[in-house]
N, C-alpha and C positions, 0 to 999 in steps of 0.2 A: 710820744710816750705810749706805752702799752695801754690798750683799752681794758681797764679793769674797774669794777665797782667793788664796794665792800662786800665781803662774803655774807650771805644771808642764809638763815635756816630755811629748809624746804617749806616749813609751815608758814613762815612770814611771806615767802615769795609766791606761794601757791594761790592764795586768794579764796576763790569760791569753793563750795563743797564739791567732792568727787561726783561725777555724773557719768553713768554707763553709756548714755547716748553719745556724749561727747567723746568718751574713750573709744567707742567703736565707729567714730565718724570718718576716720582716715586711717589708712594702713600703717602709717609710721607709728601711731600711738601704741598699739599692742605689740607690734613686731619689733620695734626698737627695744622695748622692755624685755620681750622674750629672748631676742638675740643676745643682748648684753648680759642678761641674767644667766643664760646658758653658757656664755663665754666664761663667766666667772666659775660656775659650777663644774663645767667640763674640764677646765685646767686644774681645778682643785682635785678632782677625781684622778686625772691622768698623772699628776705629779705626786700627790700625797696619799692617794688611796686606790692605786691601780688594781688591787685585788677585788674591787667591787665591779670591775668591768666583766661582763659576761660573754657568752659565745652565742652564735657563731661569729659575731663581729666583735673582736676583742683586740687588746694591745694597740699597736701603732695604727692598725687599720681603723679602729674606732676613733682614735684621736684625730687622724687625718680627716676622716669623714665628718666628724662633728664640728671641727674647726671650719672646714670649707663649706659644707652644706648646712650644718646645723646653726652656725654663727654667721659667717660672712654672707652666704647666699640669702639668709633670712633677712638681714639688714638691707641687702640690695633689693629684695622683693618689697619690703616695707617702704623703701624710698621710691621705687618705681610706681607702686600703687598710689602713692601720694603725688609724685611729680606729674604723673599722667593726668591727674585731675586738673592740674594747672595747664598742661600742654593742650588739652582737648576741651576743657570746660565741663567734663563729665566725670563724676566720681566712679571708678571702676568697681569698688567693693566697700560696703559699709554695713553696719548693723548686724543682723543675724548671719548674713553671708560671711562677713569678716570674722565673726565669732566662730563660725564653723571651720573656716580656714585655720584659725589658731588652734582649734581642737585637733585637727589633723596634724598640725605641727607637734603638739604635745604628745599625741599617740605615737608619732614616729620616734621622738626622743626616748620615751619610756620603753617602747618596744625594742629598740636597738640596745638599750642599756640592760634591761631586766627580763625581757620576754622569752628568752630561749628561742628555739627554732620557730615555734608558732608565732611568738611575738615578733620575730624577725620578719616573717612573711606579712604580718599585719602592718608592721612599720614600713615595709617596701611599698605596699599598696597606698599607705598614707602619704609617703614621700611623693609617689607618682601623682596622686590626686592633688597634693599641695601645689606642685609646680604646674600641673595641667590647668587647674582652676585659675591660678594666677595669670598664666599666659592667655587663657581664653578671655578673662575679664579685661586684660590689657588690650588685647586685639579688638575686642568689642568697642571700647571707647576710642581707640585709634581710628577705626573705621567710621564710627559715628561722628567723630570730630574732624574727619578727613585729614588726620595728622600724618601725612605721607612720609615725612622724614623720620618718623618713629615706628614705621611698620616692622622694622627689623627687631625691635625691642622684645615683643612677645616671642619671636623665634629664638632669641638668645636665652630667654627664661625657660623656654621649652628645652633648649639644649642643655641648660643646667640640670633640669629634671632628668633628661635622658642619660647624661653622664653619671648622675647619681644612681639611677637604677642599674646601669651597667656595672658601676663600681660594686654595688651590693651583690649583684649576681656573681662577680668574680670573687668576692669575699666568701660567699657561700660555697663556691667551688674549690676554695683553698688555693687559687692560682695567684701567687704573689706577683709574678711578673706582669700578668694581665691586669692585676689590681692597680699597680703603679702606673701602667700605661693609661688606664682609665682615669686615675686620679689626675694625671698630668693634663688630660683632655679637659676635665672639669676645671682645673686651675686656669688653663688658658681661656676657656669659655667665660669664667668669672673675670679674667683680666680684660677681655674684650668689653664686657659690661662696665667694669670700673673705669677703663680708659675712656669709653664713650661718655659716661656721666661726668667724670672729672674734667674732660676736655671742654665740656660745655659750661660747667658751673664755675671753674676756677677763674677764667677771664671775666665772666659776668659778675661774680662776687667781688673780684679785685677792683674792677672799675667803679663799682658802686661804693666801695668802702674807702678808696684812696682818691681824694679829690685831684682832678686833673690827670689821672693815670689813663693812658690809652694803650692797650695792648691788643695784638691780633688774636682772633678767635681760632686761628690755625685750622680753618675749614679744609683746605686742600691737603695739607700734610695729614690731617685727621682721616681723610678719606683713604689715603695711601696706607696709613697705619691700620685702619679698620680692615682693608683688603688683605694686608699682610697677616694680621692676626687670625682672620677667618681662614686664610690659606694654611696657616700653621695648624689649626684644628683639623682641617681636612687631610693634611699630610700626616699628622699624628694618627688619625684614624686608620690610614693605610700603612702606617709604620714605615714611612719614608724619612729616615732620621736626618740625613744631611741637609736637604732643602728645608725641612722643618726647623732645624737649628738656625739656618740663615734667616728664615722669616722671623723667628723670635728675636734674634739679635738686632735685625733691622727695626723691628717694632720698638724695642727698647731704646735704640739710638734716637729714633724719632721722638720718643717721650722726653729724653734728656734735652734734645734740641728745642722742643716746645717749651720746656721749663725755663731754659735760658731766655727764650724770646718773650716770656711773660714777665721779665724784669723782676726777679725774686728779691733784689735788694730794696725795691720800692715797698715791699710788704713786710720788711723785717720787724717792724714795730706793731704788726697786726697779727696776733696769735691765731685768730679765726681764719686767717689766710695762709700764714706760713706753715701751719700744720698740714694743709692740703698740698702745698708745694713740696714739702718733704716727702709725703706719701707718694705723690705722683713721680717724683724723681727716683725714689727707692724702687718703685715698680719697674721703672725703666732699667735700673741697674740689675734688678732681679731677672728680668727677661733676657738681658744680655748674658747673665750668668747661666741661665737655663739653656740658652743656645750653645754656650761653651761646653756645658756638661753633656748635652745630647750629642754634640760633635766630637766628644772625647778630648777636648782641649783644656779642660779644667785642671788646675794644678793645686796641690795642697788641699786645703779644706774645700775648695770648689769642686774637687772630685766627688764629694758626697752630694747626693741629691738633696739632703736636708738643707744644704746651704742655700740654693736658689729657692727652694720651697719656703724657707723662713724669711728670706729677703723679700720675696713677693708677698707671702701671706701675712707676715707681721709688719715689716717695714713699709710695704705697699698697702695692702688691703686694710689692715687693722689701724694703721696711722690715719689713712683716709677716712675710715669709719668713725673714729673718735672725733675727727674734725667735722664730719658730716652730721653725725647724730646730735652734736651740740648746735651747730650753725642752722641746720634745717629745722630742728625742733624749736629753737628760739623764734625763727622766722614764721613758721606755721602756727605757733602758739601766740603770736602777736606780742612777743617780748622784745625789749631792746637788744640789738645785736652787739652786746658787750659781754665780756667775760668777768665773772667774779673769781675770787681766789681758788675756789674748789674746782671750777672748770679748767682753769689754767694748770692746776696741779694734775688733773686727769691727763693732760697732754704730756707733761714731763714724766709722769709715771709710765705712760705708754712708750715714750722714747727710751726710757731706762730699761723697760722690759725687752725692747728690741735689741738694744746694745748688749745687754747681759745674755740674752738667748744666743745671739750670734757669737759672742765670746765663748760660750759654753761648747760650741762646736769644735773648738781646738782641743785636742786631747791633752789633758793635764790633770793634776791632782785636785784642781779647783773646779772641774767641770760640773760636778754634781751641785756644789754650793752655788755656782753661777746660775745653773738651771733653776734651782729652787728660788733664788733671789729674783730671777726673771718672772717666775710664776707669782711670787708675792707682789711684785710691782704690777703685773697684769691684773691680778685679782683686786688690788687696791684701786686701780684705774676704773675697772668696771663697777666695783662697789660704790665708789665715789660718784660715778655718773648716775647710777640708779638712785642713790640717796638724794642727789640734787634734782633729778629730772622726773622721777616717778610721780612725785606730788603735782607736777605740772602736766604731765601726760594724761593723768586720769581726771583732769578738770577742764572745764570749758575754756576756749580761747579767750585771752584777755581782750577787753573792750578797747 
């Protein structure tokens, strides 16, 4: 039977009074709130109030940037700043330092939305500082804890920051082709991080939650997958399209093979697990679609870059995120690893948003309606998550 408890109001579930020291004790607390709140606001602006988007970063460039770096990368950094404390035994950032990092994040969001050219340059500096500080803090604890298997993580975070800055520079120059090339590099860099994290946590979480389940960690295939995805980034940087496409497709095929090897039917009654399986498999499909598109093999709707971008970005990253921000928040807050009705509804709203958004890619008279429906489901998912988890994230860990 599905793991569900009766839905509780945030006030009943929250317990103790809000505490600033607890709120700034680990990176996931403020950054999960910031990322999910911005995901809600940014989609509301993009779909229902695009006239509010300013220059020089406007239109689809703003939407692409804020979804990838403003939302997805923010959640990834929040997770890594938290997970690294577990991996190494040392907390990379807390208190005033973590608060300062969050201020940089806010300055970047406001500068890109409202700041004009001056605000744009301030936002660029804030973006660079956000990722640089995060990477340095991660590297410091990796070295201090002698966590050699994780030495590459700070480099990947730095790569996210570098592709972000390069994207913004292309936007300022008004070079759309270069803009999309750099967006794709950022997307692949984020995919490397997401694959790395998910490949570790999915088997671990599954074997802990399903009695008697034994599944492989896929260490060797993961190493091949990591090498191929990093190779795809390097090939993309030098604009060598054909081998880049092959590397992406191979990376996606490995992800699908790994998903099958993880025995997905064994977790079909565990929403905290199957949501991660769906996200990981969707990312594999999206990477294959990306390879086909780059190689010029896409047909129909797959000829549009929006297809693989949304399969990876929504079906992969966003589905994984809603699973991770619930599962990891419950675990780090000392709460039972069970879902109430509101949390499960978050999952279904996100899945509905993905299906509706992909359906809207097919040209038809219903495209706009489908797009708006997808946005409403997305916003509902994020609003429900914030309603349910903010009261927990601002309070001390349960005893």
